[in-house]
Every structure is written in C-alpha cells, then in structure tokens.
C-alpha positions, -999 to 999 in steps of 0.1 A, spaced: -295 -387 452 -270 -410 436 -264 -412 398 -240 -431 376 -220 -410 351 -205 -428 321 -179 -412 299 -171 -425 265 -137 -443 266 -135 -441 304 -148 -459 334 -182 -451 349 -182 -433 381 -209 -428 408 -217 -393 420 -237 -385 451 -256 -352 451 -265 -339 486 -289 -310 488 -284 -290 520 -316 -281 539 -329 -247 532 -317 -221 558 -342 -214 585 -364 -244 578 -351 -263 608 -332 -252 639 -315 -286 641 -285 -274 620 -279 -243 640 -256 -239 669 -269 -236 704 -261 -199 708 -279 -191 676 -309 -211 687 -310 -193 720 -307 -159 704 -337 -168 681 -357 -178 711 -347 -146 728 -359 -126 697 -392 -144 698 -396 -136 735 -387 -100 730 -411 -95 701 -439 -111 721 -431 -90 752 -432 -59 729 -467 -69 717 -479 -70 754 -462 -37 761 -480 -20 732 -513 -35 744 -506 -22 780 -499 12 765 -532 12 747 -550 4 780 -532 33 797 -542 56 768 -578 44 772 -577 50 810 -564 86 803 -590 92 777 -618 84 802 -607 106 830 -580 85 849 -545 97 855 -528 98 820 -493 99 835 -492 61 832 -495 64 794 -468 91 793 -444 73 816 -448 38 801 -441 52 766 -405 55 775 -402 17 782 -412 8 746 -375 6 735 -375 -32 731 -369 -29 693 -335 -15 702 -327 -50 716 -345 -69 689 -325 -55 660 -291 -68 670 -307 -100 683 -321 -106 648 -287 -103 633 -270 -124 659 -297 -151 654 -291 -151 616 -327 -144 609 -339 -133 575 -336 -97 564 -373 -93 568 -372 -102 605 -340 -81 610 -356 -50 595 -389 -53 614 -375 -39 646 -361 -9 627 -395 -3 613 -409 -4 648 -383 21 659 -394 45 631 -431 41 641 -422 48 678 -403 80 667 -433 91 646 -455 84 676 -436 109 697 -438 134 668 -476 130 666 -480 133 703 -463 167 703 -479 179 671 -509 203 665 -544 189 664 -547 177 628 -515 157 629 -520 146 665 -551 128 653 -528 103 636 -513 93 670 -539 65 676 -536 54 639 -499 51 642 -504 31 675 -525 7 655 -498 3 629 -472 -3 656 -494 -30 671 -499 -47 637 -462 -46 629 -453 -59 663 -478 -88 659 -462 -96 625 -427 -96 640 -439 -119 669 -457 -143 646 -427 -146 622 -403 -150 651 -423 -178 665 -424 -194 631 -386 -191 627 -381 -207 662 -405 -235 654 -387 -241 620 -419 -239 600 -408 -211 578 -377 -192 568 -368 -168 596 
C-alpha cells in the first residue's frame, strides 16, 4: 500500500507500507530445514496415528482369545511423541502443535497407570486409548494443515 503524506510547511513524501504475511500461512517464506522439519513432524504424527490403531487391533485380538503379548510389547514402541515435541519446536510450529505431543505423552503415561490399576480404574484404559487416538488425529490433521500452509501451524 502506498500513501502520500503532506506536512504543513514541508514537502510531501510518499510512504510504502508493506504488511508481512502471517506466520505459518505459507511455507514459502521458511528456510528449507524448517520446511523439512515440519514435513517430518507431519509424518511422525501420521505414523503415530497408525501405531495407535495397530495397538487397538492388538488389544482386540487379545480380548478375543489371541496372544495378548503383541499388545503388551507394541505399547513400548508408542514413544513417537518424544520425537514430535522437539521437532515441533525446531519447525517453528505454533504453541498448540508444540504442546500436543506433550499431551500425548501424558496420556500414554496415564495409560500405563490404568493398565496396572485395580478393576474400577482399569476400566478407564480403553477410554484413555480413545482420547489418545483423538488427540493424535488432531495433531496429524493440524500438522498436515501447517505443511500445506492452509492454517497457522
């Protein structure tokens, strides 16, 4: 935007006002490493969603008589949010996307507590799994939006 400013008793001057694009709206202004880190975050969050779904399948197999050791063993591989949190900060993503992996880590910790609890509290184990799935879907969706530049990361 260009405007002309006139001062009484002085010459008129032309000012140019440049509005920078909003941060996160486009990846065009970001450096290549930051772009790659954002893509990596989106991939990690999507892989985590798949891992949670696989864990649910293993739980269902164990509930219907199959070997439940798959469910117990695979639970230890759900540590992807440990990689997602520093990736979010390195990718200069919003605070919301940076804190989502920490929320996932809390839910995973609570999941272990429910798995080793007495019967009334242990009944919350599948409910917490559903919350973990929903939060991981939210993280993956917002990460893909941040990579596509449709929304603030």
